[in-house]
N, C-alpha and C positions, 0 to 999 in steps of 0.2 A: 506493499498499500506505498503508495506516496505520500509524505511528506508535506509542513508548512510551511518549513522555512525551507525548501528549494523552492518550493512555489514561490515563493515571494521573493528571490535573487534572483531563480528566470526573468519573475516581472519588472523590478530595479535593473538586470541589464539593457530588456528589451526595448524602455524607457526610452534606456541615455544610446542606444545601437539599436533601432525602432530595422525589421526587417522590411523586404518590399513586395512582401505577397504571406498571404496567409497559408501556402506550401511550405515556406520557407519557415517562418515562426513554428508550425509542426516538427519540419526535421527537428529543432531547435529545440524542441520540449522533449524528442524523444531524444534524440543526444544532446542532453543537457552534460552528462558523467563524460563528456572528449575536451569538454570547453573547460580548464584549467583553473579559468578566471571565476568561472559558474558556480566551480568544484572550493572554492576560496573563501567567496559570500557566503554559497552556500556554510559552511563552514565557520563565519564569525557568526550570523545567525545565530547559529548550532551554541558558540560558548554567548551570543548576551542574554538563551534563554535563563543562564545563570547567575553570570556577569551582575546582567540587571537586578533582579529579586533578591542578589544578594549584596549589590550597592545599597540597592535602596533599604537593607531587614542592619547595616551597620548604621547607617543614618539617623536610624530608630533610635537604633538602644546608644549611641555614643551623645544622643540630641536630650532626651532620656533621662540621663546619668544612669543610666543601668547598671553603674559599677558598683556605684553607690547606692540606692539603692534596690535592686534587685536580689532575691531567694529563689533557695527550689532545687530542685533535684537537673535542672537546666545553667544552673547559675557556673560553673566551674566551666564548661564547654562555652558557654560564652564566652565568658575572664579570656579564656586560652583564644578564643578565637577576633576576637574583635579590640582588647585591652591589650592583652598580653597577663601572661603569670608575673607579672612587676610592677608595681605598679610605674616604678624610671629602672628602665633594664639597662644592666649595667653594660661596658663597651666586652670586649674580648683581650681586649692586655691586660683587662682587671682579673681572670681567670693562670689560676696559674697553670703554665700547656709546660707540654716535657719540653728539652732538648732535643733539636735536628740533628740527627746522627752525624756529626761530622771524622774528619779524615782520618783522627787518629780516637778514635773513639773505634774501642777495641780494635783485633788484626786486620793487617791489611786483608789476608786472600777473606776473610769474610767477608769484610768491603766490601771486596770484590764481587762476592759472592754475591752478596746483598742487589749489589745495582747489574750484576749478569739475569737477575731474577728478575727485575722492575723492567727492567730492558727485552729480555725475553715477552713475559708479561704483555708488553703491551703491544709490543708489537704484533703477536698472537692475536688479541682479543682486535684490535685495529685494522689490522690487514684479514683476518677473515673475516670482519664484518664490513670495509668498503669490497670485498669478494659476495661475498652474499646483495648487497644493499643493488647492484649490477647485474645480478643474476635476477635481482623478483623482478626489479622495474622494468627489465631489457628484454629480457626474456621469453619464451610460452613455458608454458607447463603442458604434458601428455605432448608433444606435439610430435607428427610421423614425417615421411615424404609426403603419405594421401592428403592430411590434410595437418592444419598450420597451429591448433593448439589453441590451449586459451591464456592470457595476461593477466595475472594480477592488477590492477591500477584503485584499487580505495587505500592512498599513502597516509590519510589518515591513523585504519587500522594496524602499522605495519607502526608507529608513533604512540599508537594505544602499548600495543605488545611490549616495545621498548619499556616505557614506562609502569606496568603494572607489575612486570618481572624485577627491574631495580627497586618499582614502590614492598616490595616485596623484601628484597637481600639488603632497603639500609635498616627497613624496621626487623629483620632479624637482628643485622650489628649495633643499632643504639639498643636492644634488648640486652646483647651479650654485651659488650663492656658501656664502662660509665665511658656516657655524656656530662656536659660545661651544660646548668642548672637551663633553660630555654623562659628565656627572656619575648621574644617578638610573638606579637600576634599573628597568629597564623592565615590572618588574612594576608600581609602582606607579600606569601610565599605566590600567590594567583598569578600575581601580575609581573613577575622571572615566569611563572612555569606557563601564562599563555603568547609569552614573544619567541619562550621554549618553542612549545608548539610546535607555535607558527614556520621557525628558523628547520626544525627539522620537518615540517611534511615540507617548505620550499629543496629543503639538500634530495629529497628522498624522488618530489617532482620534478624537479630540474634534470635525475639522467632520462628521462622521456624527449628528453629536445634537446639538449648537448653531451658531448663523452666524459670518462670519466674523472679521464685526466686531465680535461677541460674549469669541472666544477673544481679536485680538487687543488687546481693555479692558483682557482679564482678565490680557495679557502683560503693560501697562501698570505696572497696580495692581502688581505684586508686590514694590513698595517696600513695601506695608504688610503683612503678611504675617514680615519682609524686620525691619523694626524693633517687628514686636510678638516675635521671636526672639529680634534682637540685647537688649532687655529685661529678657526671663523665664532665657533660658537666662546670656548675656555680663554682663549689669547695664549696657549700654553708658546714656548719656544719649543727649539728642538738642535739637540746638536749636528753638526756640519756633515757623521758619519751615515747622521739618522737618514738627512736628505737622499746627501748620497746611494744609501741602501736601496732608498723607496725612487727614487730614478732605479737604478739597477730592478728590481723588479717589474716597475710601471715597463722597459724597453724585454724584459725575459716574456714576461704575459702578451707582450706586442706582435716578440718572434711567430710568439707557440700558433695565439691566435691568428694571426697573418701568415703563417704556412699547413696551416691546414686543410680539407678540404674535403669533398665527400668520398664516400668508396662505399662498400658496397650492404653496411652493415649501417641502417639507418640510425644508431646510437652513438656514431663519430659525428652524425654532423651538429651543427653551432646553431643554434634557432636565435631568434631575437626573443619569442617566449622562455628562452635558457636563458637568456643572458640575465632579462626581465628578472626569473625567476628569482635568478643568484643575488640580485643589488634583494631580494628582496627579505632572503639571506642574507644576507651580509650584515643586514639593518636591525635587524630580530635578534638573531646570534650578539651582535654588540652592545645594544640594551639589554640583554640577557647578564650578561659579563658583570653591566656597571650598577646593574638594580643586584643585584649579587651583594657587585662587594658595600653595597650602598647597605646592607641587611647582616652585614660580618658585625656592623659593628654592633650588634648587638651579642648574648652570646646563645655562643654558641657550633656547632663543633660539623665539621662537610657534613658529613653524614647526615647530622644533622638537616643541612639544607639541604642534600639529594634525598632526602624525604620529606618536607616541607613542601620540594615543587613539584616531586616525581608525584604526591596525593593528591596535587589539585590538579594537576595534567591527565591523571587517572579518570577525573569526575569531570571535567569539561571533551576530551577527546570520548567516553565514554557516552556521555550524554548528546554530545549529537552523533555519537555514531547512531544508537536505537534515532535517535530523530528524522534522519534522513533513512530509519531501516537500511543502513551498511551494513550495520553489524552479523545479525546472525545471515546476511547473503557475504557475508568477509567466510565469517563459522561453515557457510554450505563449500565456499571452494577449497578452506581446507579438508572437508571429510572428501571431497571427489580428486586430491589431486598430495596424499600422505607427504612429498618431497618437499611438497613448500610448502603444508605442519612443520614439515623436520627445519627448512628454511629463515624458516618468522622466528622462531623456536631458537635457535642457535641461534639467528642473529640478536636476538634480545639478551643472552645468555654472554654474547662479545658481550654489549654493547653496556649490562652493566658491573660482569667484573671489568673495561677494558676503567668506567668510573674509579672502581675500588682502588688499580691500579695507581691512575693516578693521583690518587688524593696521599694513597702510600709512600712511595716516589717522589716527591715534592717533599713529603715530615721528612722524608731520609738522605737527600740527598740536594733539595730545594730546585727553586725553580726554571736555573738555566740548561740542570744535567737534562730534567724531564721536559724543556724549549728544545736540548738535543735529539733526544730520541724519539720526537716527537717530527722532530724535520723529518728526520731521518725516515722514518714512516710511512711520509708523505709521496717521497721521492722512491721507498719501496715499491709504493701502493698503485703509483703509476708505471713503475715494470713490468711490477703482478698482469695489472687491470691488462696492457699491452701484448703479453706470454697469455692469456688464458683468451679474453676477448677477442684477437688484432684487433688494433687501434692503430694506427697507420698515422707512425711520427716521422718529420718531416728534418732531412739534419737540418734545418731552420728551425727548425722545430724540437728535435733536441737539446742544440744549443740554446736554446729557451729558455729549455725544462732546468739546464745547469746554473744560466743566471739566475732564476731564482734564488736555488736553491745556495749558492756564494753567496747574493746578497744575505741571505737567511745566515746563514752560518756567520758570518760578518756581523753582522747583526746581537746573535748572542753573543762574537768574540766582546763585542767594543760591550759591550751591556754589563759583562764581568771583569773587567778591567777598569772600566769604573768605579765603578762597586768597592772593587778590591784596593784602588786606591784614595775612594773616602773612606775605605776601612785603617785606611793604613795614614792615615790622614787626623783620622781617631785618635790612633795609641799615640805618634805623636807627642801633641796637643796631651794625651793625658801624660804622659811618663816628662815632657818640660813641666 
């Protein structure tokens, strides 16, 4: 049965992009799921049916001073969701944090084993995740020489699968290991959650219109819009090496895109829709990280952040899927194609495990080592995708890829040198 949300979304699009005849409108009505903009608007409408009532309830509780006058069984839940568990939440800096392991803590052999474990965990988790992501979104299931097979098209269901497992893993982690006392109002996670599921949706959806190597390079070049936004909005100043590496990244991405050409694989063609969706991914992902940085001012661990964001992500995605009638359609697809069911579950496992490896690696070795590992992972992902799925990269395109990753490594090196120099200067002042 069709839903109100997608009908309303279709009406909005037809209002701004009117058809020339009834036959074209009927065709659009029947094939609305093939238009990514329509699916995006329908998803937003589904989220709005949860966000708007929640917003009104929060305003009501705050306006009526419920924190002072409320009582009863629901008081604790409403207090945690709307006001937080403390009247004024403490900062994360006020909580005693275990010191990060440095090179002199323990033997060098143990540190090397730990580093290999972290690097292997991140590489296996995210390389497998990338391969499966491209397999699910660009290839057909049950295809034979006589039949074309059936493609899975609902990116939102894959986002839900990833989030429900991540929610389970982070919830179990919080129960098993001691966490700081939580002080943030739960509703504040919804902002990062919404932008997170939209960025993930764009990431999956983009693979229908661009190649996986193009997507990886677009992620690697996020530093450029981030610097532009920082310069325009926050009037930030940057070092010369930051501008230099940004120019190198721009040159490398341009060389890769301009040298790409269409081949027998439809997924290797870069389209305008794919570029628009990639821009959406970069914007939503940038908001997510900035909002999470703001939330970390409260007492919370990374796993608590993971739990809060994924809790709202599950609520938004399952609500939207049920309203569209797509939830049970996707489950039916899983029952028809056991291979897809295996891929979807493994995709979710890799995503959840990868998040835990991120937290552990940063805690043990710091952000610089983590960035190097993930940069190598992006390079390996491009090579693996070209090997498995036959993406053709010209010599000029290969040089462009090399330039991008050279620039990324230069950024990591320059940033680590700057931090080392800063620490040395501080220690010198203390000695004097």
